[in-house]
C-alpha positions as CSV (number, residue, x, y, z in Angstrom):
1,M,44.2,4.2,-30.3
2,N,47.2,6.5,-30.7
3,K,48.9,4.8,-33.7
4,Q,52.1,6.7,-33.0
5,N,52.7,4.2,-30.2
6,N,52.4,1.1,-32.4
7,G,55.3,-1.3,-31.8
8,K,56.0,0.2,-28.4
9,T,55.5,-2.5,-25.8
10,I,55.0,-2.3,-22.0
11,V,55.6,-5.5,-20.1
12,F,53.7,-5.4,-16.8
13,L,54.9,-7.4,-13.8
14,A,52.1,-7.8,-11.3
15,M,52.3,-9.4,-7.8
16,A,48.5,-10.2,-8.0
17,L,47.2,-10.6,-11.5
18,S,43.6,-9.7,-10.9
19,Q,44.2,-6.6,-8.7
20,P,41.8,-4.0,-10.0
21,R,44.4,-1.2,-9.8
22,C,46.7,-3.1,-12.1
23,I,43.9,-3.9,-14.6
24,K,42.9,-0.2,-14.6
25,R,46.5,0.9,-15.3
26,V,47.0,-1.6,-18.1
27,A,43.6,-0.8,-19.7
28,S,44.5,2.9,-19.8
29,L,47.9,2.4,-21.4
30,K,46.4,-0.1,-23.9
31,E,43.7,2.4,-24.8
32,Y,46.4,5.0,-25.4
33,G,48.0,2.8,-28.0
34,F,50.8,0.8,-26.4
35,N,51.2,-2.9,-26.8
36,C,50.6,-4.4,-23.3
37,I,51.6,-7.8,-22.0
38,V,51.0,-8.8,-18.4
39,Y,52.9,-11.4,-16.3
40,G,51.9,-12.1,-12.7
41,Y,50.8,-14.4,-10.0
42,D,47.5,-15.9,-8.8
43,R,47.2,-14.8,-5.2
44,G,43.7,-16.1,-4.6
45,K,42.3,-12.6,-4.5
46,Y,40.2,-10.5,-6.9
47,D,39.8,-13.6,-9.2
48,V,36.5,-12.4,-10.6
49,N,38.3,-9.4,-12.3
50,S,39.6,-9.6,-15.9
51,Y,41.8,-7.7,-18.3
52,P,40.7,-6.3,-21.7
53,S,40.3,-9.2,-24.2
54,D,43.1,-7.9,-26.4
55,V,45.7,-7.9,-23.7
56,T,48.0,-10.9,-23.3
57,V,48.1,-12.2,-19.8
58,V,50.5,-14.9,-18.5
59,N,49.9,-16.5,-15.1
60,L,53.3,-17.3,-13.5
61,S,51.6,-19.7,-11.0
62,Q,50.6,-19.1,-7.4
63,L,52.6,-17.1,-4.9
64,K,52.4,-17.7,-1.2
65,D,52.1,-14.9,1.3
66,N,54.5,-14.2,4.2
67,E,57.5,-16.1,2.8
68,Y,59.7,-13.2,1.9
69,F,62.9,-15.1,1.2
70,G,61.4,-17.9,-0.8
71,K,59.1,-15.5,-2.6
72,G,62.0,-13.2,-3.5
73,I,63.9,-16.1,-5.1
74,K,60.9,-17.3,-7.1
75,I,60.1,-13.8,-8.4
76,F,63.7,-13.3,-9.5
77,K,63.8,-16.6,-11.4
78,D,60.5,-15.9,-13.1
79,L,61.7,-12.4,-14.0
80,L,64.8,-13.8,-15.7
81,K,62.6,-15.9,-17.9
82,V,60.3,-13.0,-18.8
83,R,63.3,-10.8,-19.5
84,R,64.7,-13.4,-22.0
85,E,61.4,-13.6,-23.8
86,R,60.5,-9.9,-23.9
87,R,63.4,-7.5,-23.7
88,S,64.0,-5.3,-26.7
89,T,64.8,-1.7,-27.7
90,N,61.0,-1.1,-28.1
91,T,60.1,-2.5,-24.6
92,V,60.0,-1.1,-21.1
93,F,59.0,-3.1,-18.0
94,Y,56.3,-1.8,-15.6
95,A,56.9,-3.0,-12.1
96,F,54.0,-3.2,-9.7
97,G,55.9,-3.3,-6.4
98,L,59.3,-3.1,-4.9
99,F,60.4,-6.7,-5.6
100,Y,60.2,-6.3,-9.4
101,A,61.7,-2.8,-9.4
102,F,64.6,-3.8,-7.3
103,Y,65.5,-6.8,-9.6
104,L,65.0,-4.8,-12.7
105,R,67.4,-2.1,-11.5
106,L,69.9,-4.8,-10.5
107,L,69.7,-6.2,-14.1
108,G,70.1,-2.8,-15.7
109,E,66.7,-2.8,-17.4
110,R,64.5,0.1,-18.2
111,Y,61.5,0.2,-15.8
112,I,58.5,2.1,-14.6
113,Y,57.9,1.6,-10.9
114,E,54.5,1.8,-9.2
115,I,54.3,2.2,-5.4
116,S,50.9,1.3,-3.8
117,D,52.4,0.1,-0.5
118,I,55.6,0.6,1.5
119,L,56.4,-3.0,2.2
120,Y,59.0,-2.2,4.8
121,A,56.9,0.4,6.6
122,Y,55.8,-2.1,9.3
123,P,57.0,-2.5,12.9
124,K,59.1,-5.6,12.1
125,F,61.3,-3.6,9.7
126,K,61.7,-0.7,12.1
127,R,65.5,-1.2,12.7
128,I,66.3,-1.2,9.0
129,L,63.6,1.1,7.7
130,G,66.2,3.9,6.9
131,I,68.4,1.6,4.9
132,L,65.5,0.2,2.9
133,K,64.1,3.7,2.3
134,T,67.5,4.8,0.9
135,I,67.5,1.8,-1.5
136,D,63.9,2.5,-2.5
137,K,64.8,6.2,-3.3
138,R,67.6,5.0,-5.5
139,I,65.2,2.7,-7.4
140,I,62.9,5.7,-7.9
141,R,65.7,7.9,-9.2
142,D,66.9,5.3,-11.7
143,S,63.4,4.5,-13.0
144,V,62.0,5.8,-16.3
145,A,59.0,7.0,-14.2
146,T,57.6,6.2,-10.8
147,V,53.9,6.2,-10.0
148,M,52.8,6.7,-6.3
149,T,49.2,6.1,-5.4
150,S,49.2,8.4,-2.4
151,G,50.4,11.9,-1.7
152,G,51.5,10.5,1.6
153,F,54.0,8.3,-0.2
154,Y,55.3,11.4,-2.0
155,S,55.9,13.2,1.2
156,F,57.5,10.1,2.8
157,F,60.2,9.9,0.1
158,G,60.6,13.7,-0.4
159,L,61.8,13.4,-4.0
160,E,60.7,16.3,-6.2
161,L,61.4,14.8,-9.6
162,P,59.5,15.3,-12.9
163,K,59.5,11.6,-13.4
164,V,57.4,11.0,-10.2
165,F,53.6,11.0,-10.7
166,V,51.1,10.9,-7.9
167,I,48.1,9.1,-9.3
168,P,45.6,8.2,-6.5
169,N,43.6,5.0,-7.0
170,R,40.5,6.8,-8.3
171,V,37.4,5.3,-9.9
172,S,37.6,3.8,-13.3
173,P,36.3,6.2,-16.1
174,S,34.2,3.3,-17.4
175,L,31.7,3.9,-14.7
176,T,28.9,6.5,-14.9
177,R,28.3,8.6,-11.8
178,M,24.7,8.4,-10.6
179,P,23.0,11.5,-9.4
180,F,22.2,11.9,-5.7
181,K,18.9,10.3,-4.7
182,A,17.4,10.9,-1.2
183,N,16.5,7.8,0.7
184,K,12.7,7.9,1.1
185,E,12.8,5.8,4.3
186,T,11.7,7.7,7.3
187,N,12.9,5.3,10.0
188,N,16.2,5.7,11.8
189,K,18.0,2.9,9.9
190,L,21.6,3.3,8.6
191,A,23.5,0.7,6.7
192,F,27.3,0.5,7.0
193,G,29.5,-1.3,4.5
194,F,33.1,-2.5,4.2
195,V,34.3,-3.1,0.7
196,G,37.5,-4.9,-0.3
197,S,40.2,-7.2,1.2
198,L,39.6,-7.6,4.9
199,R,42.8,-7.3,7.0
200,Y,42.0,-5.2,10.1
201,Q,40.5,-6.0,13.5
202,T,39.0,-2.5,13.6
203,I,36.5,-3.4,10.8
204,L,35.4,-6.5,12.7
205,D,35.0,-4.4,15.9
206,F,32.8,-2.0,14.0
207,A,30.6,-4.8,12.7
208,R,30.3,-6.3,16.1
209,V,29.3,-2.9,17.6
210,V,26.5,-2.6,15.0
211,G,25.4,-6.1,15.6
212,E,25.4,-6.0,19.4
213,S,24.2,-2.5,20.1
214,F,22.3,-1.1,17.1
215,P,19.8,-3.7,15.8
216,Q,18.0,-0.9,13.8
217,H,21.2,-0.6,11.7
218,E,23.0,-3.0,9.3
219,F,26.6,-3.9,8.5
220,H,27.6,-5.3,5.1
221,F,30.8,-7.1,4.1
222,W,31.8,-7.1,0.5
223,G,34.9,-8.9,-0.8
224,G,36.2,-12.4,-1.3
225,L,37.6,-14.1,1.8
226,K,40.0,-17.1,1.8
227,D,39.7,-19.7,4.5
228,G,41.4,-18.4,7.6
229,P,40.9,-16.3,10.7
230,M,39.2,-13.4,9.0
231,K,36.6,-15.6,7.2
232,T,36.0,-17.4,10.4
233,A,35.4,-14.1,12.2
234,V,33.0,-12.8,9.6
235,D,31.1,-16.0,9.4
236,G,30.7,-15.9,13.2
237,L,29.4,-12.3,13.1
238,V,26.9,-13.2,10.3
239,N,25.7,-16.2,12.3
240,Q,25.4,-14.3,15.5
241,F,23.6,-11.2,14.3
242,E,20.7,-10.8,12.0
243,N,21.8,-7.4,10.9
244,V,25.3,-8.3,9.7
245,F,25.7,-9.6,6.2
246,Y,28.4,-11.1,4.0
247,H,28.0,-10.8,0.2
248,G,31.2,-12.4,-1.0
249,A,33.4,-11.5,-4.0
250,F,32.5,-8.9,-6.6
251,R,33.8,-7.7,-9.9
252,S,35.5,-4.3,-10.0
253,P,34.5,-1.9,-11.4
254,E,31.5,-3.7,-13.0
255,D,29.7,-4.6,-9.8
256,L,30.5,-1.4,-7.8
257,P,27.1,0.3,-8.4
258,E,25.3,-2.8,-6.9
259,V,27.8,-3.0,-4.0
260,Y,27.5,0.6,-2.9
261,D,23.7,0.5,-3.3
262,T,23.5,-1.8,-0.3
263,F,24.7,0.7,2.4
264,D,24.7,4.4,3.4
265,I,28.2,4.8,4.9
266,T,31.5,3.2,3.9
267,V,33.6,1.9,6.8
268,S,37.3,2.2,6.2
269,C,38.8,2.4,9.7
270,Y,42.2,0.8,9.3
271,Q,44.5,0.1,12.2
272,V,47.2,2.8,12.3
273,S,50.0,0.9,14.0
274,S,52.1,0.8,10.9
275,L,53.6,3.7,8.9
276,N,52.1,2.2,5.6
277,E,48.5,2.6,6.8
278,R,49.3,6.1,8.2
279,I,50.4,7.4,4.8
280,A,48.3,5.4,2.3
281,E,45.4,6.7,0.3
282,P,42.9,3.8,-0.3
283,N,40.7,3.7,-3.3
284,K,37.6,3.5,-1.0
285,L,37.9,7.3,-0.5
286,Y,37.2,7.9,-4.2
287,E,34.7,5.1,-4.7
288,S,32.7,6.4,-1.7
289,M,32.6,9.9,-3.1
290,F,31.7,8.6,-6.6
291,F,28.6,6.8,-5.1
292,N,27.8,9.7,-2.8
293,K,28.6,7.8,0.4
294,P,30.2,9.3,3.4
295,I,33.3,7.4,4.6
296,V,34.4,6.7,8.1
297,V,38.2,6.5,8.6
298,S,40.6,6.4,11.5
299,D,41.8,9.8,12.7
300,G,45.3,11.1,12.7
301,I,46.5,9.7,9.4
302,Y,47.0,11.0,5.8
303,L,43.6,9.5,4.8
304,S,41.8,11.5,7.5
305,D,43.5,14.7,6.3
306,R,42.1,14.0,2.8
307,V,38.6,13.3,4.2
308,R,38.6,16.7,6.0
309,E,39.9,18.4,2.9
310,M,37.1,16.9,0.7
311,D,34.5,17.2,3.5
312,C,33.3,13.7,2.6
313,G,33.1,11.8,5.8
314,Y,34.0,11.2,9.5
315,C,37.3,10.8,11.2
316,I,37.1,8.8,14.4
317,D,39.0,7.0,17.1
318,A,38.5,3.4,16.0
319,S,40.9,1.8,18.4
320,G,38.2,0.3,20.6
321,K,34.6,-0.8,20.5
322,A,33.6,1.9,23.1
323,S,34.7,4.8,20.9
324,I,33.1,3.2,17.8
325,K,29.8,2.8,19.7
326,R,29.9,6.5,20.7
327,F,30.4,7.5,17.1
328,V,27.5,5.3,15.8
329,N,25.3,6.6,18.5
330,S,26.0,10.2,17.5
331,L,24.9,9.8,13.9
332,N,21.7,11.4,12.7
333,V,20.1,9.9,9.6
334,E,19.1,13.3,8.2
335,A,22.6,14.7,8.7
336,V,24.1,11.7,7.0
337,R,21.8,12.2,4.0
338,D,22.7,15.9,3.9
339,L,26.4,15.0,3.8
340,S,25.7,12.5,0.9
341,R,24.0,15.3,-1.0
342,R,27.1,17.6,-0.5
343,I,29.4,14.8,-1.6
344,S,27.3,14.5,-4.8
345,L,28.4,18.1,-5.7
346,I,32.1,17.3,-5.6
347,D,33.7,17.8,-9.0
348,E,33.9,14.4,-10.8
349,K,37.4,15.4,-12.0
350,L,38.6,14.9,-8.4
351,I,37.2,11.4,-8.2
352,V,37.6,9.7,-11.6
353,S,41.0,8.3,-12.7
354,N,43.1,10.3,-15.1
355,Q,46.6,9.3,-16.0
356,N,47.1,11.4,-19.2
357,D,50.3,13.0,-18.0
358,L,51.8,9.6,-17.3
359,N,50.7,8.3,-20.8
360,E,52.3,11.3,-22.5
361,Y,55.5,11.0,-20.5
362,I,55.9,7.3,-21.5
363,K,55.2,8.2,-25.1
364,A,57.9,10.9,-25.0
365,F,60.3,8.4,-23.5
366,F,59.7,5.9,-26.3
367,N,60.1,8.6,-28.9
368,G,63.5,9.6,-27.5
369,V,62.3,13.0,-26.4
370,L,63.3,12.3,-22.8
371,T,66.7,11.5,-21.4
372,I,66.4,9.5,-18.2
373,E,69.0,10.7,-15.7
374,R,70.5,8.3,-13.2
């Protein structure tokens, strides 16, 4: 612990308490020496994950999805209560997401803003995207610091400010990278895996293609699913095909070695109809490299550019089952293993999370070294 930071408190505001990215950010700043307190909501996701035992976590209750107006009012009311309890000259708020950051700026509070999604970068907001982007840029300029989890977001905003940090959602430093081990199987079997929160029809299409047309291969789903259309669809695939499997929820990062040991290729082919998906940089890119797994992504987006730069996977047209089938049919087991071997040689510094620059910046702010311009 850096004792110079004693008495300096960061109050985190999380939309989903157990989101692994939030836990990783809090753990890093706690280890650096800041007092950390977390407020947030139970979203019914990632519930098996937990914060360090010495971090105070306050559950503000459940928060329903897709009710923007009602959700916005509730978040504001809860934020006012947190503000009354925690504001002081030795405290800064850390906003995971636009809702919190918008309200904190409105209230004149000091805040750090983390952007992992562009909430308004979806077709339904197309007519007002420019207005919302202008507001968001003002929120960034007025922050103590802003963290963006994708270089695509950085390009989208076009703000070259020293307070803006691009910190991709890389792998937790608590994990130990395993050396590459060649699969000794000599048959033509490949196992595909999807890891995380399932939202896209393209992933279901990929699993169906494997189930219907490639009985020698396997498809594995990893990640908790709430009752609803996605869970119904996955259950249907598992019941219909003997080579499609659903493993349920897992702890991140603790269970990741076991998860990635069940398949050879990560499937991360998101639908690209929205701007948010086209400029995001998912953590699956880094997890896959960490475990020496090639990744399959949709072509023509920021993520596919990164895959080509790192030479760590395949960029395909995943818009239909016919194109997915052509891709799977083109794969050669030995070529896949050779790509895995090359991935194992990628420098770990490019894969494992490191936010030292952010930690030092926040320390300098608390110590009065920085003057935050607005």
